[in-house]
TIRO-2110 file (N, C-alpha, C; in Angstrom, 1 decimal):
// TIRO-2110
8.0, 4.3, -32.3, N, 1, A
7.1, 5.1, -33.0, CA, 1, A
6.5, 6.1, -32.0, C, 1, A
6.5, 7.4, -32.3, N, 2, A
5.9, 8.4, -31.4, CA, 2, A
4.4, 8.2, -31.3, C, 2, A
3.9, 8.5, -30.1, N, 3, A
2.5, 8.4, -29.8, CA, 3, A
2.0, 9.8, -29.4, C, 3, A
1.0, 10.3, -30.1, N, 4, A
0.5, 11.6, -29.8, CA, 4, A
-0.7, 11.4, -28.9, C, 4, A
-0.8, 12.0, -27.8, N, 5, A
-1.9, 11.8, -26.9, CA, 5, A
-2.0, 13.0, -25.9, C, 5, A
-3.2, 13.2, -25.4, N, 6, A
-3.5, 14.2, -24.4, CA, 6, A
-3.8, 13.4, -23.1, C, 6, A
-2.8, 13.5, -22.2, N, 7, A
-3.0, 12.8, -21.0, CA, 7, A
-3.5, 13.6, -19.8, C, 7, A
-3.7, 14.9, -20.0, N, 8, A
-4.3, 15.7, -19.0, CA, 8, A
-3.3, 16.2, -18.0, C, 8, A
-3.8, 16.7, -16.9, N, 9, A
-2.9, 17.2, -15.8, CA, 9, A
-3.0, 16.4, -14.6, C, 9, A
-1.9, 16.0, -14.0, N, 10, A
-1.9, 15.3, -12.7, CA, 10, A
-1.6, 16.2, -11.6, C, 10, A
-2.5, 16.2, -10.6, N, 11, A
-2.3, 17.0, -9.4, CA, 11, A
-2.1, 16.1, -8.2, C, 11, A
-1.0, 16.1, -7.6, N, 12, A
-0.8, 15.2, -6.4, CA, 12, A
-1.8, 15.5, -5.3, C, 12, A
-2.3, 14.5, -4.6, N, 13, A
-3.2, 14.7, -3.5, CA, 13, A
-2.5, 15.5, -2.4, C, 13, A
-3.3, 16.3, -1.7, N, 14, A
-2.8, 17.0, -0.6, CA, 14, A
-2.3, 16.1, 0.5, C, 14, A
-1.2, 16.4, 1.2, N, 15, A
-0.7, 15.5, 2.2, CA, 15, A
-1.7, 15.0, 3.2, C, 15, A
-2.6, 15.8, 3.6, N, 16, A
-3.6, 15.4, 4.6, CA, 16, A
-4.6, 14.4, 4.0, C, 16, A
-4.6, 14.2, 2.7, N, 17, A
-5.6, 13.3, 2.1, CA, 17, A
-4.9, 12.0, 1.6, C, 17, A
-3.7, 11.8, 1.8, N, 18, A
-3.0, 10.6, 1.3, CA, 18, A
-2.1, 10.0, 2.3, C, 18, A
-1.7, 8.8, 2.0, N, 19, A
-0.8, 8.0, 2.9, CA, 19, A
0.6, 8.1, 2.5, C, 19, A
0.9, 8.7, 1.3, N, 20, A
2.2, 8.7, 0.7, CA, 20, A
2.6, 10.2, 0.4, C, 20, A
3.9, 10.4, 0.2, N, 21, A
4.4, 11.7, -0.1, CA, 21, A
5.2, 11.6, -1.4, C, 21, A
4.9, 12.6, -2.3, N, 22, A
5.7, 12.6, -3.5, CA, 22, A
6.7, 13.8, -3.5, C, 22, A
6.7, 14.5, -2.4, N, 23, A
7.6, 15.7, -2.3, CA, 23, A
9.1, 15.2, -2.2, C, 23, A
9.3, 14.1, -1.5, N, 24, A
10.7, 13.7, -1.2, CA, 24, A
11.2, 12.6, -2.2, C, 24, A
10.2, 11.8, -2.8, N, 25, A
10.6, 10.7, -3.6, CA, 25, A
9.4, 10.3, -4.4, C, 25, A
9.5, 10.1, -5.7, N, 26, A
8.3, 9.7, -6.5, CA, 26, A
7.8, 8.4, -6.1, C, 26, A
6.5, 8.3, -6.0, N, 27, A
5.8, 7.1, -5.6, CA, 27, A
5.6, 6.1, -6.8, C, 27, A
5.8, 4.8, -6.5, N, 28, A
5.5, 3.8, -7.5, CA, 28, A
4.2, 3.1, -7.0, C, 28, A
3.1, 3.2, -7.7, N, 29, A
1.9, 2.6, -7.3, CA, 29, A
1.4, 1.7, -8.4, C, 29, A
1.1, 0.5, -8.0, N, 30, A
0.6, -0.5, -9.0, CA, 30, A
-0.8, -1.0, -8.6, C, 30, A
-1.5, -1.4, -9.6, N, 31, A
-2.8, -2.0, -9.4, CA, 31, A
-2.6, -3.5, -9.1, C, 31, A
-3.2, -4.0, -8.0, N, 32, A
-3.0, -5.4, -7.6, CA, 32, A
-4.3, -6.1, -7.4, C, 32, A
-4.3, -7.4, -7.5, N, 33, A
-5.5, -8.2, -7.3, CA, 33, A
-5.6, -8.6, -5.8, C, 33, A
-6.8, -8.2, -5.2, N, 34, A
-7.0, -8.5, -3.8, CA, 34, A
-7.9, -9.7, -3.6, C, 34, A
-7.7, -10.4, -2.5, N, 35, A
-8.5, -11.6, -2.2, CA, 35, A
-9.9, -11.0, -1.9, C, 35, A
-11.0, -11.6, -2.6, N, 36, A
-12.3, -11.1, -2.3, CA, 36, A
-12.9, -11.5, -1.0, C, 36, A
-13.9, -10.8, -0.5, N, 37, A
-14.6, -11.1, 0.8, CA, 37, A
-13.8, -10.8, 2.0, C, 37, A
-12.9, -9.8, 2.0, N, 38, A
-12.2, -9.4, 3.2, CA, 38, A
-12.9, -8.2, 3.9, C, 38, A
-13.9, -7.7, 3.3, N, 39, A
-14.6, -6.5, 3.8, CA, 39, A
-13.8, -5.3, 3.4, C, 39, A
-13.9, -4.2, 4.2, N, 40, A
-13.3, -2.9, 3.8, CA, 40, A
-11.9, -2.9, 4.4, C, 40, A
-10.9, -2.6, 3.5, N, 41, A
-9.5, -2.3, 3.9, CA, 41, A
-9.3, -0.8, 3.8, C, 41, A
-8.8, -0.2, 4.8, N, 42, A
-8.6, 1.2, 4.9, CA, 42, A
-7.3, 1.6, 4.2, C, 42, A
-7.2, 2.8, 3.6, N, 43, A
-6.0, 3.3, 3.1, CA, 43, A
-4.9, 3.4, 4.2, C, 43, A
-3.7, 3.0, 3.8, N, 44, A
-2.7, 3.0, 4.8, CA, 44, A
-2.4, 1.6, 5.3, C, 44, A
-3.3, 0.6, 5.0, N, 45, A
-3.1, -0.7, 5.4, CA, 45, A
-1.8, -1.3, 4.8, C, 45, A
-0.9, -1.9, 5.6, N, 46, A
0.2, -2.6, 5.0, CA, 46, A
-0.3, -3.9, 4.5, C, 46, A
0.1, -4.3, 3.3, N, 47, A
-0.4, -5.5, 2.7, CA, 47, A
0.7, -6.5, 2.3, C, 47, A
0.2, -7.7, 2.2, N, 48, A
1.1, -8.8, 1.8, CA, 48, A
0.4, -9.7, 0.8, C, 48, A
1.0, -10.8, 0.4, N, 49, A
0.4, -11.7, -0.6, CA, 49, A
0.0, -13.0, 0.2, C, 49, A
-1.1, -13.6, -0.2, N, 50, A
-1.4, -14.9, 0.4, CA, 50, A
-0.8, -16.0, -0.5, C, 50, A
-1.1, -17.2, -0.2, N, 51, A
-0.4, -18.3, -0.9, CA, 51, A
-0.9, -18.4, -2.3, C, 51, A
-2.0, -17.7, -2.7, N, 52, A
-2.5, -17.7, -4.1, CA, 52, A
-2.0, -16.5, -4.8, C, 52, A
-1.2, -15.7, -4.2, N, 53, A
-0.7, -14.4, -4.8, CA, 53, A
-1.6, -13.3, -4.8, C, 53, A
-2.7, -13.4, -4.0, N, 54, A
-3.7, -12.3, -3.9, CA, 54, A
-3.3, -11.4, -2.7, C, 54, A
-3.6, -10.1, -2.8, N, 55, A
-3.3, -9.2, -1.7, CA, 55, A
-4.2, -9.3, -0.5, C, 55, A
-3.6, -9.4, 0.7, N, 56, A
-4.4, -9.5, 1.9, CA, 56, A
-3.6, -8.5, 2.9, C, 56, A
-4.3, -8.2, 4.1, N, 57, A
-3.5, -7.4, 5.1, CA, 57, A
-2.3, -8.2, 5.6, C, 57, A
-1.2, -7.4, 5.8, N, 58, A
0.0, -7.9, 6.3, CA, 58, A
-0.3, -8.4, 7.8, C, 58, A
0.3, -9.5, 8.2, N, 59, A
0.1, -10.0, 9.5, CA, 59, A
1.5, -10.3, 10.1, C, 59, A
2.1, -9.4, 10.9, N, 60, A
3.5, -9.6, 11.4, CA, 60, A
3.7, -10.9, 12.2, C, 60, A
2.6, -11.4, 12.8, N, 61, A
2.8, -12.6, 13.7, CA, 61, A
2.5, -13.9, 12.9, C, 61, A
2.2, -13.8, 11.6, N, 62, A
2.0, -15.0, 10.8, CA, 62, A
3.3, -15.8, 10.6, C, 62, A
3.1, -17.0, 10.2, N, 63, A
4.3, -17.9, 9.8, CA, 63, A
4.3, -18.2, 8.3, C, 63, A
3.5, -17.5, 7.6, N, 64, A
3.4, -17.7, 6.1, CA, 64, A
3.7, -16.5, 5.4, C, 64, A
3.4, -16.4, 4.1, N, 65, A
3.8, -15.2, 3.3, CA, 65, A
3.1, -13.9, 3.7, C, 65, A
2.0, -14.0, 4.5, N, 66, A
1.4, -12.8, 4.9, CA, 66, A
2.2, -12.0, 6.0, C, 66, A
3.3, -12.6, 6.4, N, 67, A
4.2, -11.9, 7.4, CA, 67, A
5.2, -11.1, 6.6, C, 67, A
5.2, -11.1, 5.3, N, 68, A
6.1, -10.3, 4.5, CA, 68, A
5.4, -9.2, 3.7, C, 68, A
5.6, -7.9, 4.1, N, 69, A
4.8, -6.9, 3.4, CA, 69, A
5.3, -6.7, 1.9, C, 69, A
4.3, -6.4, 1.1, N, 70, A
4.7, -6.1, -0.3, CA, 70, A
4.3, -4.6, -0.7, C, 70, A
3.6, -3.9, 0.2, N, 71, A
3.3, -2.5, -0.1, CA, 71, A
2.3, -2.0, 0.9, C, 71, A
1.7, -0.8, 0.5, N, 72, A
0.8, -0.1, 1.3, CA, 72, A
-0.4, 0.3, 0.5, C, 72, A
-1.6, 0.0, 0.9, N, 73, A
-2.9, 0.3, 0.2, CA, 73, A
-3.0, 1.9, 0.2, C, 73, A
-3.2, 2.5, -0.9, N, 74, A
-3.3, 3.9, -1.0, CA, 74, A
-4.7, 4.5, -1.0, C, 74, A
-5.7, 3.6, -1.2, N, 75, A
-7.1, 4.0, -1.2, CA, 75, A
-8.0, 3.0, -0.5, C, 75, A
-9.0, 3.5, 0.2, N, 76, A
-9.9, 2.5, 0.8, CA, 76, A
-10.5, 1.6, -0.2, C, 76, A
-10.6, 0.3, 0.1, N, 77, A
-11.1, -0.7, -0.8, CA, 77, A
-12.1, -1.6, -0.1, C, 77, A
-13.3, -1.8, -0.7, N, 78, A
-14.3, -2.7, -0.2, CA, 78, A
-14.1, -4.0, -1.0, C, 78, A
-13.5, -5.0, -0.5, N, 79, A
-13.2, -6.2, -1.2, CA, 79, A
-14.4, -7.1, -1.4, C, 79, A
-15.6, -6.7, -0.8, N, 80, A
-16.8, -7.4, -1.1, CA, 80, A
-17.4, -6.9, -2.5, C, 80, A
-16.9, -5.7, -2.9, N, 81, A
-17.4, -5.1, -4.2, CA, 81, A
-16.3, -5.0, -5.3, C, 81, A
-15.1, -4.9, -4.9, N, 82, A
-14.0, -4.7, -5.8, CA, 82, A
-12.8, -5.6, -5.4, C, 82, A
-12.1, -6.1, -6.4, N, 83, A
-10.9, -6.9, -6.1, CA, 83, A
-9.6, -6.4, -6.7, C, 83, A
-9.6, -5.2, -7.2, N, 84, A
-8.4, -4.6, -7.7, CA, 84, A
-8.2, -3.2, -6.9, C, 84, A
-7.0, -3.1, -6.4, N, 85, A
-6.7, -1.8, -5.6, CA, 85, A
-5.4, -1.3, -5.9, C, 85, A
-5.1, -0.1, -5.6, N, 86, A
-3.8, 0.5, -5.8, CA, 86, A
-2.9, 0.4, -4.6, C, 86, A
-1.7, -0.2, -4.8, N, 87, A
-0.7, -0.4, -3.8, CA, 87, A
0.6, 0.3, -4.1, C, 87, A
1.0, 1.1, -3.1, N, 88, A
2.3, 1.7, -3.2, CA, 88, A
3.4, 0.6, -2.9, C, 88, A
4.3, 0.4, -3.9, N, 89, A
5.3, -0.6, -3.8, CA, 89, A
6.7, 0.0, -3.6, C, 89, A
6.8, 1.3, -3.8, N, 90, A
8.1, 2.0, -3.6, CA, 90, A
7.8, 3.5, -3.4, C, 90, A
8.4, 4.1, -2.4, N, 91, A
8.2, 5.5, -2.1, CA, 91, A
8.3, 5.8, -0.7, C, 91, A
7.7, 6.9, -0.3, N, 92, A
7.7, 7.5, 1.1, CA, 92, A
6.3, 7.5, 1.6, C, 92, A
6.1, 7.0, 2.8, N, 93, A
4.8, 7.0, 3.4, CA, 93, A
4.8, 7.8, 4.8, C, 93, A
3.7, 8.3, 5.2, N, 94, A
3.6, 9.0, 6.5, CA, 94, A
3.3, 7.9, 7.5, C, 94, A
4.3, 7.7, 8.4, N, 95, A
4.2, 6.7, 9.4, CA, 95, A
2.9, 6.6, 10.2, C, 95, A
2.4, 7.8, 10.6, N, 96, A
1.2, 7.8, 11.5, CA, 96, A
0.0, 7.4, 10.7, C, 96, A
0.0, 7.3, 9.4, N, 97, A
-1.1, 6.9, 8.6, CA, 97, A
-1.1, 5.4, 8.2, C, 97, A
-0.1, 4.7, 8.7, N, 98, A
0.0, 3.3, 8.4, CA, 98, A
-0.8, 2.4, 9.3, C, 98, A
-1.4, 1.3, 8.8, N, 99, A
-2.2, 0.5, 9.7, CA, 99, A
-1.7, -1.0, 9.5, C, 99, A
-1.8, -1.7, 10.7, N, 100, A
-1.4, -3.1, 10.7, CA, 100, A
-2.6, -3.8, 11.3, C, 100, A
-3.1, -4.9, 10.7, N, 101, A
-4.2, -5.6, 11.2, CA, 101, A
-4.0, -6.1, 12.6, C, 101, A
-4.9, -5.8, 13.5, N, 102, A
-4.8, -6.3, 14.9, CA, 102, A
-3.7, -5.6, 15.8, C, 102, A
-3.2, -4.4, 15.4, N, 103, A
-2.2, -3.8, 16.3, CA, 103, A
-1.7, -2.5, 15.7, C, 103, A
-0.7, -2.0, 16.3, N, 104, A
0.0, -0.8, 15.8, CA, 104, A
1.3, -1.1, 15.1, C, 104, A
1.7, -0.2, 14.3, N, 105, A
2.9, -0.4, 13.5, CA, 105, A
4.1, -0.3, 14.5, C, 105, A
5.0, -1.3, 14.3, N, 106, A
6.2, -1.3, 15.1, CA, 106, A
7.5, -1.0, 14.3, C, 106, A
8.6, -0.8, 15.0, N, 107, A
9.9, -0.6, 14.3, CA, 107, A
10.2, -1.7, 13.3, C, 107, A
9.9, -2.9, 13.7, N, 108, A
10.1, -4.1, 12.8, CA, 108, A
9.3, -4.0, 11.5, C, 108, A
8.1, -3.6, 11.7, N, 109, A
7.2, -3.4, 10.5, CA, 109, A
7.8, -2.3, 9.6, C, 109, A
8.3, -1.2, 10.1, N, 110, A
8.9, -0.2, 9.3, CA, 110, A
10.2, -0.6, 8.7, C, 110, A
11.0, -1.4, 9.4, N, 111, A
12.2, -2.0, 8.8, CA, 111, A
11.9, -2.9, 7.6, C, 111, A
10.8, -3.7, 7.8, N, 112, A
10.5, -4.6, 6.7, CA, 112, A
10.0, -3.8, 5.4, C, 112, A
9.3, -2.7, 5.7, N, 113, A
8.9, -1.8, 4.6, CA, 113, A
10.1, -1.2, 3.9, C, 113, A
11.1, -0.7, 4.7, N, 114, A
12.3, -0.1, 4.2, CA, 114, A
13.1, -1.1, 3.4, C, 114, A
13.1, -2.4, 3.8, N, 115, A
13.8, -3.4, 3.0, CA, 115, A
13.3, -3.6, 1.6, C, 115, A
12.0, -3.2, 1.4, N, 116, A
11.5, -3.3, 0.0, CA, 116, A
11.3, -1.9, -0.7, C, 116, A
12.0, -0.9, -0.1, N, 117, A
12.0, 0.4, -0.7, CA, 117, A
10.8, 1.3, -0.4, C, 117, A
10.2, 1.1, 0.8, N, 118, A
9.1, 2.0, 1.2, CA, 118, A
9.6, 2.6, 2.5, C, 118, A
9.9, 3.9, 2.5, N, 119, A
10.5, 4.6, 3.6, CA, 119, A
9.4, 5.4, 4.3, C, 119, A
9.6, 5.7, 5.6, N, 120, A
8.6, 6.5, 6.3, CA, 120, A
9.1, 7.8, 6.8, C, 120, A
8.2, 8.7, 6.9, N, 121, A
8.4, 10.1, 7.5, CA, 121, A
7.3, 10.3, 8.5, C, 121, A
7.5, 11.3, 9.3, N, 122, A
6.4, 11.6, 10.3, CA, 122, A
6.8, 11.3, 11.6, C, 122, A
END
């Protein structure tokens, strides 16, 4: 059944304002539930799932599920106030805008992202 609607106009964010690029490949961004009480997570943070299926920062040195990235946070999120955030799960990101808790992004981190369909430029 056809649906008649006015959805407005979408204007992609300027490259200097975002962690992802839609010029080279359409981004797939999903709303995800974050673990509360983590404080502020900055856009560009590589994220993973904890044992309860809630989003937490990716930790490459962990031995649990948090060592496996599931996406990249596209907007700053204060998990003390909000527990739902937007996560890029497929697309192209600017490498220099990515963040890893406790360190800098490595080639291994980028390879893990590429294995789930998140590619980097920059």
